[in-house]
Phi, psi and omega in degrees: 000128179283167180296321178297317179295322179297314180298316180296320177295321177294319179294329178279000181059037180283122182299326179294324179294318178294320176299314180296317176302314180299314182295323185281323188249355186305308183296323178294315179300314180301315182296317180293314181295318183299322179296330185268311184275339177056035177208131185298317182294318177295323179294323176297322177295322178296322177302313177300318179296320181293317178300316180295318180294316178298318179298318183283324191246016181301333180293341178278347178288118186266350176083005179283345176232175178290154178300320180298323179299317180294314181293325178301315178296318178299318181295313178302313182297318181293320180291318179293324176297321179295317178296314181296319183301317183265349180045047181204160170238135179294151179284118176284111182269119181243132175067186184283329184295305180294328176296316178298320179296320178297320177295318176299313185296324183279351181081019181283345181260111183294343180265359185285140177281147179303323179293327178290322177298316179296317180300314179296318181296318179293323177296318179293323177297318177296319179299315179298316182296317179300313184290326180289335179266348182291152176300143185306314181298317180295320178298319180288324174303311180298315180301309184294317185277310188267335181260308183279340178071031177289157176286161178303317183296317181292317179295316180296321179295314181297326185266352182070033180247159170283160180297317177298322179293319177298314180298319181296313178297318180298316177300312181299319180295314181298316181296313180296323178294318177300317180294318181295320181287328184279345182298140175290153186293000000 
């Protein structure tokens, strides 16, 4: 199906056109949304929001740009609205240490002392605060390298950085993160 046929099918409210649109653009929408909301479940919700918006507003697409360009803007807006709505960024839990801290903070460990739960909760809050205030590129460097476990080459390619620049940013982010988390309340 060509892009013009797809747009016409969407305008005609053809269910097959919407299914084709979903199959063709789902991964792209997810990638854009995931970079902004930084959570798989929220990114999946953004996909639903984008599909609904495209279905409702396809008549506003004037065709002067590619369909993907229009969808990209819709995706960015939907993802940013989700972040604004919740005013939070999810805690990227890496490894056993942060997972154990999250369990302590949530009270999931029946043997955890209350003071340890409070300490873990405060540490996670500091981590979230640091990440929400960090520059977008630095946040993505941290996400790609320490949370997603991408190789240096793959992360540098995604971010458009050289490997030495990526390594320098990652080092600075890790140092700043350690300092932010270690600060007394």
